[in-house]
MARMARRO-819078 format. One record per residue (C-alpha): residue number from 1; x, y, z. Coordinates in steps of 0.001 Angstrom, whole numbers. Example, Ala and Ser with C-alpha at 12.3 -4.5 7.8 and 13.67 -1.06 7.14 Angstrom:
// MARMARRO-819078
num,X,Y,Z
1,12300,-4500,7800
2,13670,-1060,7140
//
This chain:
// MARMARRO-819078
num,X,Y,Z
1,26254,4993,11247
2,24039,7469,13103
3,20271,6989,13165
4,18712,9349,10596
5,15538,9537,12717
6,17553,11392,15364
7,19653,13477,12977
8,19860,17163,13883
9,18838,18072,10330
10,15344,17026,11394
11,13343,19483,13463
12,12945,18523,17137
13,9182,18213,16555
14,9755,15716,13729
15,12200,13652,15816
16,9749,13653,18692
17,6885,12662,16364
18,8814,9682,15014
19,9387,8480,18559
20,5663,8806,19290
21,4710,6553,16383
22,7341,4014,17401
23,9774,4679,14541
24,13099,3822,16143
25,15163,2116,13433
26,15017,3302,9797
27,14600,807,6976
28,17305,714,4263
29,15286,2915,1926
30,14682,5483,4684
31,18354,5425,5679
32,19424,6249,2118
33,16621,8500,842
34,15968,10877,3748
35,19455,12517,3756
36,19333,12962,-34
37,15939,14696,27
38,16944,16817,3031
39,19877,18022,892
40,17421,19051,-1843
41,18689,16574,-4448
42,16492,15178,-7217
43,16009,11472,-6610
44,14778,8356,-8404
45,14120,5493,-6006
46,13440,1905,-6993
47,11994,46,-4026
48,9278,-2536,-3548
49,6067,-1988,-1610
50,6662,-2706,2049
51,10165,-1248,2133
52,9108,1858,4075
53,9349,4195,1083
54,6297,6299,2059
55,7951,7695,5184
56,11252,8073,3342
57,9742,11037,1486
58,7078,12185,3970
59,9627,12823,6718
60,11868,15225,4708
61,8834,16843,3027
62,7208,17777,6342
63,10562,18749,7838
64,11247,21336,5109
65,7860,23081,5232
66,7519,26669,6391
67,4585,26678,8843
68,4152,30429,8420
69,3750,30299,4629
70,143,29373,3845
71,770,28306,266
72,1252,24875,-1371
73,4871,23885,-680
74,4747,20155,-1427
75,2828,18235,-4090
76,2562,14432,-3749
77,822,12305,-6385
78,-437,8710,-6397
79,-2096,7112,-9436
80,-5386,5994,-7851
81,-7938,7359,-5443
82,-7280,4508,-2986
83,-3498,4947,-2989
84,-3768,8717,-2629
85,-6197,8280,286
86,-3753,5923,2017
87,-930,8395,1485
88,-3102,11225,2843
89,-3933,9284,6009
90,-283,8359,6670
91,765,11996,6116
92,-1877,13212,8553
93,-784,10702,11178
94,2828,11837,10911
95,1766,15507,10996
96,-371,14948,14099
97,2463,13118,15859
98,4870,16001,15225
99,2396,18659,16327
100,3447,20862,13397
101,889,23450,12269
102,619,22124,8717
103,-2434,21960,6464
104,-2744,18830,4281
105,-5374,18468,1546
106,-6468,15471,-503
107,-7792,15948,-4048
108,-8817,12823,-5953
109,-10895,11930,-8953
110,-14173,10193,-8199
111,-14824,12384,-5140
112,-16829,15575,-4686
113,-15077,18123,-6912
114,-17244,21088,-5867
115,-16565,20444,-2197
116,-12827,20281,-2903
117,-13027,23543,-4847
118,-14819,25245,-1960
119,-12117,24134,466
120,-9415,25322,-1892
121,-11053,28732,-2311
122,-11229,29244,1454
123,-7788,27976,2318
124,-4588,27069,461
125,-3050,23873,1922
126,690,23592,2469
127,763,19936,1376
128,-1335,18640,-1516
129,-1852,14906,-2041
130,-3702,14178,-5266
131,-4361,11931,-8213
132,-2758,13226,-11449
133,-6024,13919,-13271
134,-7629,15989,-10507
135,-4359,17847,-9938
136,-4117,18663,-13670
137,-7684,20004,-13536
138,-7011,22360,-10610
139,-3646,23563,-11938
140,-5023,24166,-15431
141,-7816,26338,-14011
142,-5246,28244,-11923
143,-6954,27184,-8705
144,-3768,25759,-7219
145,-700,28043,-7225
146,2638,26268,-7702
147,5126,29127,-7386
148,6113,28209,-3772
149,6388,24431,-4274
150,9613,23052,-2764
151,8981,19329,-3293
152,7214,17333,-5997
153,6926,13584,-5341
154,5572,11033,-7818
155,4676,7896,-5881
156,4065,4577,-7701
157,5591,6091,-10849
158,5457,2873,-12892
159,1731,2504,-12181
160,1295,6166,-13114
161,2869,5337,-16477
162,752,2192,-16965
163,-2477,4073,-16283
164,-1639,6740,-18846
165,-1141,9638,-16425
166,2348,10773,-17456
167,875,13535,-19633
168,-885,14961,-16560
169,2351,14782,-14563
170,4155,16467,-17466
171,1635,19315,-17519
172,2072,19912,-13774
173,5866,19509,-13687
174,6324,22130,-16421
175,4764,24719,-14123
176,6955,24020,-11087
177,9672,26494,-10021
178,13200,25583,-11132
179,14212,25220,-7492
180,11669,22435,-6859
181,13127,19107,-5710
182,11745,16221,-7780
183,11496,12658,-6464
184,10012,9554,-8069
185,9347,6258,-6288
186,8680,3095,-8242
187,8890,-679,-7963
188,10311,-795,-11506
189,11836,1823,-13813
190,10757,1087,-17430
191,12673,2828,-20230
192,9746,5141,-21059
193,9516,6241,-17425
194,13278,6743,-17195
195,13252,8933,-20319
196,10366,10992,-18940
197,12053,11575,-15562
198,15271,12663,-17278
199,13324,15592,-18722
200,12962,17121,-15247
201,15893,15651,-13345
202,19452,16376,-14351
203,21690,13614,-12989
204,19347,12586,-10159
205,20503,10454,-7275
206,19630,6863,-8268
207,18752,4666,-5304
208,17930,997,-5743
209,16859,-1025,-2719
210,17114,-4790,-3050
211,14061,-6809,-2078
212,14769,-7822,1546
213,13304,-10616,3628
214,10498,-8408,4849
215,9017,-10795,7409
216,10959,-11864,10496
217,11996,-15542,10404
218,10526,-15894,13904
219,6993,-15436,12499
220,4902,-18331,11206
221,2887,-16794,8362
222,-243,-18737,7360
223,-2960,-18330,4747
224,-6539,-19607,5033
225,-8918,-19688,2077
226,-12315,-19299,3769
227,-14112,-20566,660
228,-17902,-20583,1098
229,-17694,-20210,4875
230,-18624,-16992,6660
231,-15448,-15044,7294
232,-16598,-13982,10781
233,-17120,-17595,11848
234,-13663,-18580,10603
235,-12200,-15643,12534
236,-13974,-16735,15720
237,-12684,-20310,15321
238,-9165,-19028,14781
239,-9209,-16723,17805
240,-10609,-19264,20254
241,-8899,-22539,19375
242,-5382,-21583,20517
243,-6180,-18999,23194
244,-3534,-16445,22150
245,-1923,-14262,24782
246,-2959,-11194,22793
247,-4477,-11208,19291
248,-4521,-8190,16980
249,-7157,-8329,14205
250,-6869,-5901,11272
251,-9766,-4674,9125
252,-9864,-1927,6491
253,-12654,366,7671
254,-14075,1769,10896
255,-17427,172,10049
256,-15909,-3305,9718
257,-13980,-2853,12979
258,-17237,-1904,14737
259,-19080,-4905,13251
260,-16336,-7385,14190
261,-16055,-5984,17710
262,-19811,-6367,18284
263,-19804,-9884,16802
264,-16903,-11107,18941
265,-18266,-9447,22076
266,-21634,-11165,21478
267,-19687,-14451,21352
268,-18369,-13712,24840
269,-14830,-12526,24008
270,-13032,-9617,25703
271,-12507,-7325,22722
272,-11238,-3737,22389
273,-11401,-1637,19237
274,-9136,1097,17904
275,-9922,3217,14848
276,-9954,6836,13730
277,-13544,7326,14881
278,-12743,7118,18583
279,-11400,10083,20520
280,-7747,10389,21504
281,-8782,10168,25150
282,-10692,6925,24514
283,-7771,5542,22479
284,-5297,6183,25310
285,-7644,4618,27850
286,-8090,1523,25655
287,-4329,1161,25308
288,-3856,1366,29079
289,-6485,-1337,29549
290,-4882,-3564,26879
291,-1482,-3230,28551
292,-3128,-4078,31892
293,-4333,-7389,30332
294,-8004,-6393,30490
295,-8456,-7487,26866
296,-7278,-10566,25008
297,-8333,-9309,21560
298,-7953,-5958,19764
299,-9647,-5116,16454
300,-8130,-2145,14631
301,-7673,-296,11354
302,-4191,85,9871
303,-3686,3787,10429
304,-5070,3788,13967
305,-2736,931,14877
306,337,2269,13054
307,1892,3891,16109
308,696,1372,18688
309,3320,121,21118
310,1804,-3110,22418
311,4009,-5877,23794
312,3065,-9528,23777
313,1083,-9749,20521
314,1187,-13495,19859
315,-1257,-13559,16928
316,-2012,-11142,14089
317,-5021,-11793,11857
318,-5556,-10047,8538
319,-9347,-10287,8444
320,-9155,-8745,4966
321,-6299,-7651,2739
322,-5592,-3895,2786
323,-5933,-1860,-408
324,-2276,-918,-125
325,-408,-4211,237
326,2450,-2416,2013
327,302,-2458,5146
328,442,-6271,5268
329,4113,-5985,6215
330,3349,-3513,9010
331,491,-5675,10283
332,2472,-8914,10407
333,5393,-7068,12007
334,3281,-6482,15120
335,4053,-10020,16246
336,7352,-11899,16555
337,9198,-8893,17980
338,12453,-8856,19929
339,13355,-12375,18829
340,10082,-13834,20168
341,8088,-16280,18072
342,4947,-14935,16440
343,2038,-16094,14324
344,176,-14298,11527
345,-2871,-15572,9636
346,-4428,-13988,6559
347,-8008,-14809,5540
348,-8733,-14720,1811
349,-11057,-15945,-904
350,-9967,-17343,-4256
351,-10421,-14020,-6096
352,-7734,-12450,-3870
353,-4962,-14821,-4953
354,-3525,-12188,-7324
355,-2811,-9978,-4319
356,-1150,-12901,-2536
357,1026,-13443,-5607
358,2021,-9769,-5395
359,2982,-10181,-1739
360,5027,-13264,-2554
361,6960,-11227,-5137
362,7789,-8835,-2309
363,9449,-11717,-479
364,6606,-12701,1859
365,6168,-16465,2126
366,2795,-17972,3085
367,1923,-21510,4175
368,-1547,-22735,3165
369,-3432,-24120,6158
370,-6964,-25046,7140
371,-8804,-25549,10421
372,-9448,-29206,11305
373,-10438,-30492,14732
374,-9624,-27145,16327
375,-6124,-27139,14842
376,-4345,-25500,11918
377,-3094,-28191,9565
378,-1211,-27841,6250
379,-3216,-28184,3076
380,-2523,-28117,-619
381,-4399,-25288,-2233
382,-6831,-26426,-4909
383,-5483,-23731,-7225
384,-2437,-25939,-7896
385,-4651,-28759,-9216
386,-6490,-26355,-11476
387,-3220,-24917,-12766
388,-2057,-28385,-13813
389,-5187,-28978,-15878
390,-5090,-25475,-17354
391,-2548,-26486,-19984
392,-5344,-28295,-21800
393,-8611,-26799,-20579
394,-8001,-23032,-20214
395,-7397,-22338,-23897
396,-9683,-21209,-26667
397,-11334,-23416,-29282
398,-8633,-22896,-31907
399,-5884,-24054,-29565
400,-7995,-26978,-28277
401,-8370,-28158,-31859
402,-4638,-27998,-32383
403,-4021,-29905,-29158
404,-6437,-32672,-30197
405,-4997,-32901,-33709
406,-1408,-33169,-32548
407,-2296,-35679,-29853
408,-4057,-37934,-32361
409,-1072,-37931,-34690
410,1280,-38664,-31809
411,4199,-36994,-33544
412,7533,-36907,-31692
413,7738,-33853,-29435
414,3976,-33196,-29568
415,3816,-32213,-25872
416,6446,-29546,-26449
417,4516,-28180,-29449
418,1290,-28066,-27446
419,3036,-26112,-24704
420,4486,-23642,-27209
421,1096,-23033,-28854
422,-568,-22463,-25503
423,2169,-20075,-24347
424,1915,-18035,-27565
425,-1860,-17900,-27253
426,-1728,-16717,-23636
427,936,-14114,-24385
428,-1204,-12693,-27194
429,-4254,-12562,-24928
430,-2294,-10768,-22213
431,-1095,-8148,-24693
432,-4613,-7556,-25992
433,-6030,-7289,-22460
434,-3332,-4817,-21363
435,-3917,-2731,-24477
436,-7660,-2781,-23843
437,-7254,-1684,-20216
438,-4920,1191,-21101
439,-7248,2440,-23827
440,-10209,2168,-21492
441,-8406,4188,-18803
442,-7431,6858,-21327
443,-11018,7116,-22640
444,-12382,7459,-19116
445,-9842,10128,-18260
446,-10609,12064,-21447
447,-14344,11824,-20732
448,-13822,13163,-17191
449,-11648,15958,-18469
450,-14189,16933,-21154
451,-17055,16918,-18665
452,-15114,19157,-16275
453,-13958,21587,-18951
//
């Protein structure tokens, strides 16, 4: 099978741009989705985070744009400000790599609406990346023309449904030209979402990507709970105890990268930094110096490091988890390349365990470790002990009373009955909490809409 990244359907500038950002081999979702979207077919894609789905729609979207038409030609939505910002940054990186003269705008709730309106009045972007609520607002007020839109992509469609934004998507989709290509990307396809998508897609191409082993088996992937310790001190211990050939440390913001670089340099380490705040000239010089072994440590943000081609990375450290968990896969994939062994370590605190559970569902396995005597040694996470005791202690008063009563009577099968009561109680609480969160989100959205009207 030919490599879709070098397919002649893609513009030479796009093919060249993919080479620049080190995209040589497409993932399964990219291999299957890109040709379908290039053919202008409506598509529903079920794929987990970390499968490479973002580029599977960004590549054909940018490829099909008319640089000479200064009108919105592609609308991409994500359900939260953070996810839309991540999508915007990835789109800009791909655009810059291709050298295409394309304008990309980001409109999200919670940010300066007046400033966005001023930008929109002065210039109509060719690609719009937005949250559903803000997009609804601008379309309703006829500030954003849709008559030239070629592509409409709903990213994280199941989350869009859960957060109550399908009505906003419905409002926008109704105003798209009939020729618009619709695409929805989702980790799951609930019945309600499937019914909604059928309204706008007649016999769409259905693509389901199985959850692959997303981390190379040559990589040892560890997890450290820093607990009450200072995260910077744990990082320093980790970087200095094994003397890695080259360590790549990831942080989420330019400010954190700057702070970590200063801290590690003050500790006497040879550290380089790479983030969006440095010039392209400085970035290229830093890369040359890293490749010439002038630095043993590099601290970087995700997007700045996305296209880096650095050999010999023996250690990757996630100083903090990214907002978009998909980036964990890209980070860890910087080590253990070409069949070489690699090592990745993620630093967390207890309140981040939900995110780790999400990564494990994606097929990423972690080993719990701790630092003892300048070595990483296995440990049993204290969460497992707490989980065992939760069957009795983490229940409300009513259930505790039932547990005590049944235990005292010592009836046959009392342990099974206790377990059933607890499970029913927890299920009811989960339902109530989910209902509360959805109603809260809908009230907030209505309040924002009323205040902007």
